[in-house]
Steps between C-alpha positions, in 0.01 A plus 500: 500500500544734212806454279669728244651320209783694313381428141739517205797679690813618314812346648822678568805322639769665708822316562721679747873535423511258212821646379813442710665824607816445274284431196288807582811717520646360181172577317501866627862555389425347156189693449658831588776451247269363227363685199179660580195648315247749589136406585255657255280650771740611775821685454627368835443131430760289300529146394757249364406337184256205521722188508460114469646373832670217303719768337597674833687314777371717771145496379523124457608440860216722626241337277594161629428603856148601392396175324385303821295811595347516158405133522335570834316807383406334167319221693267773642425630156466165309458229764809307395878538547624581149844572371573867469743721321594857558478627149631866554645713756589869535582765767327802629706795637261751655669824592370772729193649353423208261203278484376187320164545314220254543559194275469122467738252324396331162603164351559334838307330780696586817706822561742572776695772679817465699589792730876582506520819689291671774183680381371832644156422665331732250595281200378155603362289216119555460285230351166606361179306462468397133300756299200400286395229749160431635485762774189705572460822308482691822760512767477591868795697623489710823750588765342252741452208260701193599726382220558131457588245230153495355457873448855648477607626157876489585743284690824666627771246528660515852863622500718249325840402644811445300481179291129467535305337209144574414302289246159599349274413201638696204153649432505674833543882463762660711690835548761672702423860649752777481829409665577748789819326604829356362536293189275192502628197300281197419512209257180408315428188297236307323453131499304231318435124551633254243147425400137514588254215448124544481341157469753376243529823310861580584685834442877484521719807576851476376783756497 
């Protein structure tokens, strides 16, 4: 009997309602009263300053909840349960008409998004197949072509509930289409393991 093997897939972890409701509400209140700065590419997207969770009680509490999930996800990437640190966190406030341009995250290995408010169906997070890979130079796109994990160019994340966590490799490009609804608030972060070891050649990552 024929078998299809999913070679070299890219993992993405969804953890439903990781944040308790009280912590979710406290985060929304703190973010809405915090100092914000404009996004360089969208006039309707705002951020708080990038912060070290160790210097922010709210972020520290949230980061601690993600650590067990980072260890699980890191096992998929590196084959061993390593110790992980959330090195930086920031918030995204996407107003009606705003969008987030296609981007990836540098200087980290795992990135995450926590969803704090409902999102309009039009502005679900979109993950994009990494550019510059080993795809064919020609593509086959027709109205009748079946789209699956082996030929799709994009993956639209199903609607996220309040408190949901999504983890993905930091190199994975993603974007958010134009928001057609109410204000959308998320927390984003980057994480690194304490160290990586390649046959005795060890690289340590320290704050």
